C-alpha positions in Angstrom: -1.4 -102.7 -18.6 -2.0 -100.0 -16.1 1.0 -97.6 -15.5 -0.3 -96.6 -12.1 1.8 -97.6 -9.2 -0.4 -99.1 -6.4 -0.1 -97.4 -3.1 -1.5 -97.4 0.4 -0.8 -95.8 3.7 0.4 -97.7 6.8 -2.2 -98.7 9.3 -3.1 -95.9 11.7 -2.0 -93.2 9.3 -4.3 -90.9 7.3 -4.0 -87.9 5.0 -6.2 -84.8 5.4 -7.8 -83.4 2.3 -8.8 -79.9 1.4 -11.6 -78.3 3.4 -10.9 -80.5 6.4 -7.3 -79.5 6.3 -8.2 -75.9 6.4 -10.5 -76.5 9.4 -7.6 -78.2 11.2 -5.4 -75.3 10.5 -8.0 -72.8 11.7 -8.4 -74.7 15.0 -4.7 -74.8 15.4 -4.4 -71.0 15.0 -7.3 -70.4 17.3 -5.7 -72.5 20.0 -2.3 -70.9 19.7 -3.8 -67.4 19.7 -5.6 -68.3 23.0 -2.5 -69.6 24.6 -0.3 -66.7 23.5 -2.8 -64.1 24.6 -2.9 -66.0 28.0 0.8 -65.4 28.5 2.3 -68.6 27.0 5.3 -68.5 24.7 5.3 -70.5 21.5 8.0 -73.1 20.8 8.7 -75.5 17.9 10.6 -78.6 19.2 12.3 -80.9 16.7 10.5 -83.9 15.1 13.6 -86.0 15.5 15.5 -86.7 18.7 18.4 -89.0 19.7 16.8 -92.2 21.1 19.0 -92.1 24.2 17.7 -88.7 25.1 14.0 -88.9 24.3 11.7 -88.6 27.3 14.3 -87.4 29.8 13.5 -88.9 33.2 10.6 -90.8 31.5 12.8 -92.3 28.9 11.8 -95.9 29.3 8.1 -95.1 29.0 8.3 -92.6 26.1 10.8 -94.5 24.0 8.4 -97.5 24.0 6.0 -95.4 22.0 8.6 -94.1 19.5 9.6 -95.1 16.1 13.4 -95.5 16.2 16.1 -96.2 13.6 19.8 -95.8 12.8 20.7 -92.3 11.5 23.4 -92.5 8.9 24.7 -89.0 9.6 25.3 -89.3 13.3 25.7 -93.2 13.3 23.3 -93.1 16.4 19.8 -94.4 17.0 17.2 -91.6 16.6 13.5 -91.5 17.3 10.5 -89.7 15.9 8.7 -87.9 18.8 5.6 -89.6 20.2 4.9 -86.7 22.6 5.8 -83.0 22.8 5.2 -82.1 26.5 8.4 -83.8 27.5 10.3 -81.9 24.8 8.8 -78.7 26.3 10.1 -79.8 29.7 13.6 -80.3 28.3 13.5 -76.9 26.5 12.5 -75.2 29.8 15.3 -77.0 31.8 18.2 -76.9 29.4 17.6 -74.0 26.9 15.6 -71.4 28.8 17.2 -72.2 32.2 15.0 -69.8 34.2 14.5 -70.2 38.0 11.1 -68.3 37.6 7.9 -69.8 36.3 7.8 -70.3 32.5 4.8 -70.8 30.3 5.2 -72.6 26.9 2.8 -73.7 24.2 3.2 -75.8 21.1 1.4 -77.4 18.1 3.0 -80.1 16.1 2.8 -83.6 14.6 3.5 -86.7 16.7 3.8 -90.3 15.6 3.4 -93.3 17.9 4.4 -96.9 17.3 1.3 -98.0 19.1 -2.1 -97.2 17.7 -4.7 -95.6 19.9 -7.2 -98.1 21.3 -9.9 -95.6 20.6 -9.5 -94.5 17.0 -6.7 -96.8 15.8 -4.6 -93.7 14.9 -0.8 -93.5 15.3 -0.5 -90.0 13.9 -2.0 -86.7 15.1 -1.3 -83.0 15.8 -0.7 -82.4 19.4 -1.5 -79.0 20.8 -0.7 -78.1 24.4 0.4 -75.6 27.0 2.7 -76.2 30.0 3.6 -74.3 33.2 7.1 -74.9 34.6 8.5 -73.7 37.9 5.2 -73.3 39.7 4.1 -76.0 42.2 1.0 -74.2 43.4 -2.6 -75.3 43.2 -3.3 -72.0 41.3 -1.1 -73.2 38.5 -3.1 -76.5 38.3 -6.4 -74.6 38.3 -5.0 -72.3 35.5 -4.0 -75.3 33.4 -7.3 -77.0 33.8 -9.3 -73.9 33.1 -7.2 -73.2 29.9 -7.8 -76.8 28.8 -11.5 -76.4 29.2 -11.4 -73.0 27.4 -9.6 -74.7 24.5 -12.6 -77.0 23.9 -15.1 -74.2 24.4 -13.5 -72.0 21.7 -13.7 -75.0 19.3 -17.5 -74.9 20.1 -17.6 -78.2 22.0 -20.4 -78.2 24.6 -21.5 -80.4 27.5 -18.0 -81.0 28.7 -17.2 -83.3 31.6 -14.0 -82.8 33.5 -12.5 -85.9 35.1 -10.0 -85.4 38.0 -7.8 -88.0 39.7 -4.5 -88.4 41.4 -1.6 -90.5 40.1 -0.1 -90.3 43.6 -3.0 -92.3 45.0 -2.6 -95.2 42.5 1.2 -95.0 43.0 0.9 -95.5 46.8 -1.4 -98.5 46.2 1.1 -100.0 43.8 3.9 -99.4 46.3 2.0 -101.4 48.9 1.7 -104.5 46.6 5.0 -104.0 44.7 6.7 -107.1 46.3 3.9 -109.4 45.1 4.9 -109.4 41.5 1.6 -108.0 40.2 1.5 -107.0 36.5 1.2 -103.2 36.9 0.0 -102.7 33.3 -2.8 -105.3 33.6 -3.8 -103.8 37.0 -4.1 -100.3 35.6 -6.2 -101.5 32.6 -8.5 -103.5 34.9 -8.9 -100.4 37.2 -9.7 -98.3 34.2 -12.4 -100.8 33.2 -13.7 -101.0 36.8 -13.7 -104.8 36.2 -14.1 -106.5 39.6 -13.7 -110.0 38.1 -10.5 -109.0 36.4 -9.2 -107.4 39.5 -9.9 -110.4 41.6 -8.2 -112.6 39.1 -5.1 -110.3 39.0 -4.9 -110.1 42.8 -5.1 -113.8 43.5 -2.6 -114.7 46.2 -2.5 -111.2 47.8 -3.4 -110.6 51.4 -7.2 -109.9 51.8 -6.5 -106.4 53.0 -4.7 -105.5 49.8 -7.3 -107.2 47.6 -10.0 -105.1 49.4 -7.9 -102.0 48.9 -7.6 -102.5 45.2 -11.3 -103.4 44.8 -12.3 -100.4 46.8 -10.1 -98.1 44.7 -11.9 -99.3 41.6 -15.3 -98.1 43.1 -14.2 -94.6 43.9 -15.6 -92.6 41.0 -18.5 -90.1 40.8 -19.1 -86.6 42.2 -17.2 -84.7 44.9 -18.7 -86.9 47.6 -16.3 -89.7 46.5 -13.4 -87.8 48.1 -15.0 -88.3 51.6 -15.9 -91.9 50.8 -12.2 -92.5 49.9 -11.2 -91.9 53.5 -13.0 -94.9 54.7 -12.6 -97.2 51.7 -8.8 -96.5 51.5 -8.2 -96.5 55.3 -5.3 -98.8 54.9 -3.3 -96.0 53.2 -5.2 -93.0 54.6 -2.2 -91.3 56.2 -0.3 -91.3 52.9 -3.2 -90.1 50.7 -5.1 -87.7 53.0 -3.1 -84.7 51.6 -4.0 -85.8 48.0 -7.7 -86.0 48.9 -7.7 -82.5 50.5 -5.7 -81.2 47.5 -8.4 -82.4 45.1 -11.1 -80.8 47.2 -9.4 -77.4 47.0 -9.0 -77.8 43.2 -12.7 -78.7 42.8 -13.7 -75.7 44.9 -11.7 -73.4 42.7 -13.3 -74.8 39.5 -16.9 -74.3 40.6 -16.9 -71.0 38.7 -16.6 -72.9 35.4 -19.9 -72.7 33.7 -21.4 -75.7 31.8 -18.8 -78.1 33.2 -19.6 -81.3 35.0 -16.9 -82.4 37.4 -16.2 -86.1 37.8 -13.8 -87.7 40.3 -12.0 -91.0 39.5 -9.3 -92.1 41.9 -8.7 -95.4 40.1 -8.0 -93.9 36.6 -4.5 -93.3 35.1 -4.5 -90.8 32.3 -1.9 -90.5 29.6 1.8 -91.3 30.3 2.9 -92.6 33.7 5.3 -89.7 34.4 2.6 -87.8 36.2 3.3 -87.2 39.9 0.1 -85.7 41.3 -3.2 -84.4 40.0 -4.3 -85.7 36.6 -7.2 -84.4 34.6 -9.1 -85.0 31.3 -11.9 -83.5 29.4 -14.7 -85.4 27.6 -17.6 -84.3 25.5 -21.0 -86.0 25.1 -20.2 -86.8 21.5 -17.1 -88.9 22.3 -16.4 -91.7 24.7 -12.6 -91.0 24.9 -10.7 -88.1 26.4 -10.3 -85.1 24.0 -7.7 -83.4 26.1 -5.7 -84.6 29.1 -3.0 -83.4 31.4 -1.6 -83.3 34.9 1.3 -82.5 37.2 4.6 -84.0 36.3 7.2 -82.6 38.7 10.8 -83.7 38.1 10.6 -84.6 34.4 13.0 -81.6 33.9 15.6 -80.2 36.3 16.9 -76.8 37.2 20.3 -76.6 38.9 19.9 -80.4 39.7 16.7 -79.7 41.5 13.4 -81.3 40.2 11.4 -78.7 38.3 7.7 -78.4 39.1 5.5 -78.7 36.0 1.8 -79.0 35.1 0.1 -78.8 31.7 -2.2 -80.5 29.2 -2.4 -81.3 25.5 -5.2 -82.2 23.1 -5.4 -84.4 20.0 -6.3 -81.8 17.4 -7.3 -84.4 14.7 -9.6 -86.3 17.1 -11.3 -83.1 18.1 -11.6 -82.0 14.4 -13.1 -85.4 13.5 -15.7 -84.9 16.2 -16.7 -81.4 15.0 -16.1 -81.4 11.3 -18.9 -82.3 8.9 -18.0 -83.4 5.3 
């Protein structure tokens, strides 16, 4: 009879063995060195949070991704963090409490109750950098440029930068909010650019609103899409004209980035829903999924009861390592 105890790991969880583990650690140090040398301060947020506090103003969304359980010591529900950027926002607002701009960076494990649809993973090391207290376009360009530099120092080439605006999609959803549309299904259909799914989801809507959603799903491509959006989204043009001009300025500021293809997608939502403005993601030709993503998320934290401007990004270090590392 064998004395070995059979074991296995939960679905979506893996262990990293020697050689590859060392590569992950080297990449982590390289990224943190880059952020610290760029003026960002390093923080180590806790792995465990009270469930009632997790996510701050984005609690309902974040807690849905968290593993939660009863803590015997506190007799309260606690959660394992599924995201670190919202923890950074809390540290900025409640621990640092500065009225000036603050730059923070981090690298740590996160665990999600829902597996990634791309690689079926629920565990990774999240590395990122955030800017708080700065609502300027310059802060957004800085964040995007640092995200791109992060992938470059890991020796990833042929990077495509995708830009969008969560505000545009929010305005469209506000227009049809009274119709009872399933927002999650609509976002997924927009991401797939599936005309047939969108027509099915929007059955019963007024024709103008159906056309608005279908048109939104076609607005992806190069910078020319931004001009096209003015005619295709005419129904909401007064509300989104500022967003379109904003994206034009950002694209203009990013032209100096060498070896980067810029792609606009006004119908894509990236990451969590707490973004309030520009959203961005970086792709490499070796992978079909985003390797890094970020955006503006004003108001997730507060300073003196005022919404705190914030923009930043994070990357999935294990996904990036899997793309680069050769056994």
